[in-house]
N, C-alpha and C positions, 0 to 999 in steps of 0.2 A: 585871693585864690590860693595863695601859699598855705594859709592857715586851714583852708578847706581840704587841701590835698593831704596835709599832715593828719587831720582828723580822720580822713578816709583811710590813710595808711595805718593808723592805729586800729581802726575797725578791721582791716584786712589781716593785720598781725594777730589780733585777738581771735579772728575767725579760723585761721589756719594753724597757728602755732600749737594749740593743745594736741592736735592730731600728730603734728611733726614731732613733738617731744615724746609722745607715746610710742611712735614708731622707732625713734632713736633708742629709747630704753629697751624696746623689744629686740632690736637688732644686736645690741651689745650684751644684754642680760640673759636672753633666751637663745640658746644655740639653734633650736629648730626654726627660729625666725630670722636667722642671719641672711643678709642679702649677698654677702661676699665671704663665704666660709673659707675659701682658699686664700683670701687676702687678709685673714685675721679680722673679718667683719668690717673693714674700711677700704674696700676696693673700688673699682670704677662704677659699679651699679649704685653703691651707697653714695659715692661722690656725686654721681649724676642726679640722684634724688635730692641731695642737699642743695645742689645748684638750682634745681627747679623751684625751690622755695622763693628765691629772689624774684623771678618773673611772675610767680603766682601772686605774691604780695603786692608788687608794684602794679601789675596788670589789673588785679581786682580793685585796687584803690582808684586807678584812673578810670576803669570801666564804670564803677559805681558812681563816681563823680560825674562822668559824662552822661550816664543814663538818667540821672536826676535832672541835669540841665537840659538834655535834649528830649528824651522820651516823655518825661513829666510835663515839660513845657508844651510840647506838641499836643499831648493829650488834653491839657487844660484849655489851650487856645482853640483846638478843634471842637471840643465839647461845647464850649460857650458860644463860639461864633456860629456853629451849625445850628444850635438850638435857637439862636436869635433869628435865623432864617424862617423858622416856624414851618419847615417842610419835613414831615416825618419820613417821607420816602428818601429824601436827600440824606437825612441824618442816619437812617438805617443802612443805606448803601455805603456811605463813607465809613460807618462803624465796622461793617464787614470787611471792607478793603483795608482800613488802617489796622484793625485788630489782627488780620491775617499777616500783613507785612511786618508789623512789629514783632509778632511771635516767631516769624521765620528767623529773625536775628537773635532769638533767645539762645544763649550759649549752653544752658543745661539741656535743652532739647537737642541741640547738635551733638553734644557729648553722648546723650542717650541713643540717638539714632545711629551714631557711628559704632556703638557697641553692638547694635543689631545688624547693621549693614556696613562693615568696615571697608569692604571693597565693592559693595553693591550700590543700588540706588537709594542712598540714605535720605536724599532730599525728597523722595516720594513720601516718606513717613513724616518729614518735617512739614511739608506743605499741607498734607491731609490733617495733621494735628493742628496746625496754625489756622486752617480754614474753620475748624471747629471752634476755636477761640473767637474768630471774627463773627461767626454766626451767632454765638451765644452772647457776645457783647451787644449785638443788635437786639437780641431778645431781652437782655437786662435793661436796655434803654426803654423798650416798649413797656416793660413791667413798671418802670418808674413813671412813665407818662400816663399809663392806665391806672396807676396807684393800686396795684394788686399786691397781696401778701406774698412775700418771697417763699413762704413755706409751701404753698400750692405749686409754684413753679418748680421748686426743687424736687418735690415728690413726683411730678409729671416727668421731669427730665431723667431722674434716676430710674423711674419705672421703665422709660424707653430704653435706657442702657441695659437693664437686666432682661428686657424683652428681646432686644437684639442679641443679647448673649446666648439666648436659647437657640439661635440659628448659627452661631459661630463655634469654631473648634475650641474646646476648653484649653488647649495648649497655648492659645494666644491671649488668654485673660491677663497674664502677668504683664505683657507689654502694653496692653490696653490701659491698665491702671497706672503703669509707669508713665505713660504718655500724658495722662491727666495731671500727674504731679509735677512733671518736668516742664510744662508749658508756662505756667504763671509764676515766673521767678524774677530775676534781677532786671531784665529789660521790659517785659510785658507788664509786670505789676505796677511800676510807677506810672506807665501810660494809662492802664485800665483805671486805676484809682483816680488819677488826675482827670481823665476823660469823664468819669462819673461825677466827680466833684463839679466840673465845669457845667455839665448838663443840669445837675441838681441846683446849682447856684442860680442859673438863669431862670429855671422853672420856678424856683421859690416855693412858697407854701409852708404849712406848719410842719410837714414831714421832710423838709429839705435836708436836715442833718442825718436822719435815718436813711434817706435815699442815697447818701454818699457811700454807704456800705452795701455789700452783696454782689458787686460787679465781678470781682475776682472769683468769688465762689461759683457763680453761674458760668463764668468763662472757663474755669477748670473742668466743667462738665462737658464742654464742647468736644474736646479731644476724645473723651470716653465714647461719645456717640460716633464721631467720624472714624476713629481708629477701629472701633468695634465693627463698623460697616466694612472697613478695609479688611478686617480679619475674616469676615464672611466670604468676601471674594477671594481671599488668599487660601481658603480652605482646600481648594483643589491644587494649589501650588506649594504645599507644605514642604516638599523636598527642597525647593528653592530657598525657603527661609532657613531650613535646617542646615543647608550647605553654608549659608552665610554665618550662622551662629557658630558652626564648627570652625570656620576659617578665622573668626575674630580672635579666638583663644590662641590658635596657632600663630596668627599674625603678631600678636603682642609678644609671644615667646620668641619669635624670630627677630623682632625689633630689639629685644634685650641682648640677643646674641651679637648685635652690631656694636655693643658697648662691652667689649672684652678687655680693652686696654684704656688707660686714661687718655691717650691721644685720640681715641675715637669720639670722645664727648663733644668737641667743637663741631665736627661734621654732622653729628647726630642732631644737635640743636639747630644747626643751620637748615637742615632738611625739614625739621618740624616748623621752623620759622617761615619758610617758603610755603609750606602746606597751610599754615594758619592764615597767611596773607590772602591766599586764594579763597579759603573758606569764609573769612570775614568779609571780603570784598563782595562775594556773591550774596551773602546774607544781608548786608547793609545797603546794597545798591537799590533795591526797590523802595526802601524808606527814603533815601536821598532823592530819588526820582519823584516820589509823591510830594515831598516837602518843596521841591522846586516848583512843581505845578501848583501846589497850594499857595505859595507866595505870590504867584501871578493872579490868582483868583481872589484871595482875601488880603487885605492890607494888614501887614504886621509891623509893629513898631520896631525901630532899629535896635533898641535895647534887647527885645525878645529875639530878634533875628540873630544878633551877634551871640546871644546866649545859646541858642540852638545850634548854630554852626560850630562854636567852640565845643559844645557838648558832644556833637557828632564826631568831631576829631578825637576828643578824649576817649569816646566809646570805641572807635576804630583801633586806636593805638593800644588801649587797655585790653581789648578783646584779643588782639593778635598776640600780645605778650603773654596774657593769661593762658590761652589755648596752647601756645608753644610750651609753657612750663608744665601744664597738665598732661599733655600728650607725651612729652619727653621724659618726665620723671614721676609724676604723681600716680597716674593710672597704671603704668607697668608695675610699680612697687605694690600697689593695692592688690593686683592680681597675684603676685608672688606671696604676699601676706595671706591672702585667702587660701591659696594652695597649702600653706604651712599649717593652717588650722586643723587639717585632718590628722595631725600628729599629736593633738592635745585632747584632753578629756572634754566631754560635752558640757559639763558643769562650768568649766573654766571659760569655754567659748561663750556660754550664756552670760556669764558675769561680764566678760569683755564687751559683748553686744549691748548690754544694759548701760555700761559705762560710756561706750561710744555714743549711744543715743542721747545721753545727758550732755556730753561734751558738744555735740552738734548744736543742741538748743542753746546752751550757754554761749557758744561762739557765734551764733547766727545773728547778724545785725538787725534783720527784719523782725526778730522776736522782740527786740527793745522797742521798736516802733509799735508793734501790736500791744505790748504791755502798757505803753503810754496811752494808747487809744482806749483800752479797757478802763484804766485808772481814771481817765478824763470822763468817759461816758458814765461811769458809776459814781463820779464825784468823790473819789477816794475811798469808797466803801470796799472796793476790791483793790488790794495793793499790787504793785508790780511783782513783788516777791511771790505772791500767790499765783500769778499768771505763769511765772517762770517755773515754779514747782509743779504746776499742773501739766505744763507742756513737756518738762523734763521727764516726768514719770510716764506720760503718754507716749513720747517718742522712744524712751528706753524700753517700754513694753512692746512697742512695734518691732524694734530690732530683735528683741528677745523672742517674740512669736515667729519672726521670719526665720530664725535659726532652727526653731523646732519644726517649722513647715518644711524646710529643706531636709533635715535629718530624717523625718518620718514620712516624707513625700506626701504631704497634705495639700490638696488643691487650694489655691489661693482664695477661691470664692468661699470655701468653708470657714475662713477666718475673716475676710473682709465683709462678707455678707452679714453676719451677726453684728459687726461693728456699725454698719450702716443702719441696720434695723434699730439698734439702740439710739443712734443719733436722730433718726426720724421720730422715735417716741419722745425723746427729750425736746425736739424742736417745737412740739406742740404744748410743752410745759413752760417754755421761757418766752420772753418778749421777742418780737421780730428782729429788733436791733441786735440782740445777742446771737440769734440764728444767722443773721447776715455776717457778723464778725466771725462767727465760728467757721462758716464755710469759706470766708475769705482767708482764714488762717491755714487752709490746706496747702498753700504754697510757702508758708513760713518755714516749716522744718525741712522742706525738700529743696534746699538751696545747693550751693556749690559742692559742699562736702558729700551730699547724698549722691550726686551724679558722678563726681570725679573720684570719690573714694569708696563709698559703700557699694555702689553698683558693680564696679569692677572687682571689688573684694569678694562679693558673693558669687559673681560669675566664676572667678578663679577657684573658690572653695567648692562650688557645685561641680565644676569640671573635674577637679581632683578627687572629690568624694565619690562620685558615681563613675569616674574613669577607672576605678579599681575593678569594676565588673562589666562596664559597658564600653562600646566603641562606636565610631561612625555616627549614623543618623540616630541611633538609640541614645547615645550620649548627648548629641546635640539637642534632642527632644527634651531631655532632663534639664539641660542648661536653659533652654527656652522657657520651660515651665517653672523652674525653681531658682535658676541663677538670676533671672529678671524678677521684678515684683517688689523689690525693697522700697523703691520710690513711692509706689502705690500704697504699700503698707504704712509707711511713715506719714503719708498725706491724710490718712483717715483719723488717727488718734487725736490730733489737735481739735477736730470738730467736737468730739465728746468732751474734751478738757474744757474748752471755752463754754460749751453749753452747760456743763456742771457749774462753772463759775457764774453763769447767768442765772441758774436755778438758785444758787446760794445768795446772789444779790437780790433776787426776787423775794426770797424768804426774809432776808435782812430788812428789806424795805417794808414788808408787811409788819414785821415786829416793831420797827421804828415808828410806823404809823399808829399802831395800837398803843404804844407807849405815849405818843404825842396826844392821842385822844384821852388817855387816862389823866394826863397832866391838866388838860383844860376842863375836864368834867369835875364838877363839885358834888358833894353829898346832897345838897338841897337844890340841885340844878333845875329840878322840875317846878320849883316854887316861883310864883310871880313876884317880881321885885318892884315895889312902888317907890319911885323917886320923888322926893319932895318938890312940889311945884312952886 
């Protein structure tokens, strides 16, 4: 277990440190980005930020280790044991319930919802988004059992999203697409993938390997549908949402005012620690309750039982520590950094955005898993470096486009819409397996750094950029439309990247097949050969 923790610790360091180093350089090298100008750039705010690195790294390592042991194992056991019962109704009901409960504990979703409802009913958004994941997990299982192509299901589901969008206020589109990207991450992804593998393994058949993919892609569609429905009902209460959006920027700025002296830092962290315990306890309680009930119904081997219990403990401790560090140091600094970008040229901001997009992909552990999957499926014809290059370029372009969207006040649907159209065209040109992997990859780039760094950064930038001319609800409306949306933007480009890789693999396979035919074909191949009797 010690070696496993060290490995996860290294992953966490690699994930977070590129951004940390960049922020430290900006703080000391660029006066406009200084966190503590009155303290010669190294005052209590900067110190508070640097201290947050420790709980972020340790918390992320413990959390990832626990999520694999607990969520992954629960998913695999539940998927296989329920499939053996041969009751489709039972399998669907448990899939909805478990998918919802697991997603409620998703930290990225909590961070996102708290940006929208810092002092309001943020759990309303969490539960609605989580319910979407649960429903679509059941749909994904039905698809596998019925052996239907994932392409048709994706087209139908996205068609429903855009149809519902015609009834919703366009101001809510950004949070709808953000919700889709924030749900399938560190907690829910291991469970969803393991659940799917468990179902596919028990079901068997010649397509069992292909059936192991596509679950996360369909599940990320669920929140798009349920949150879009929520947006339709919230259309008449827009003032309530705008009030919360306006309060969240003010609340973050007020929190930073609590750290004016070095002696303020311990009390600030203690307050965030208590808040994190409350948040995590509420999030994990339903999963623990379900697991206890599940243990009474199904027989679980002691080894698996101990593994899940230890995993849940690690998940709880890691999540508490991680959220404490994120809320105390990382998120407030991201908001300050975003506000500082209004003082630099657009071209420099665009370069920064593209670089940040690349750093996120290079640092995200889930990308390594996806790259290994693609290399294995293609039997080495597509290298890991090719996957990284495609995802880096795609994510960099996403951040680049998001900056342009904010600067020129372009509706998010004008950018995301064409991206989805291209992805749908490509999905009918590549094999189903690549389509499933492509849509599974939507949660790859939208990890911790997207929710805890990029989202508050763009909220801070949008608030400062439009705050020069707007105030009150008018400013909050711009923050709602443009400050949010980065998670949704990032979640779209990996789809096209992986589909293009699938298209390249398809072309390579055809070329290899033709070459193989040429090798076996001889000049006089049509002649009859008489063997001596």
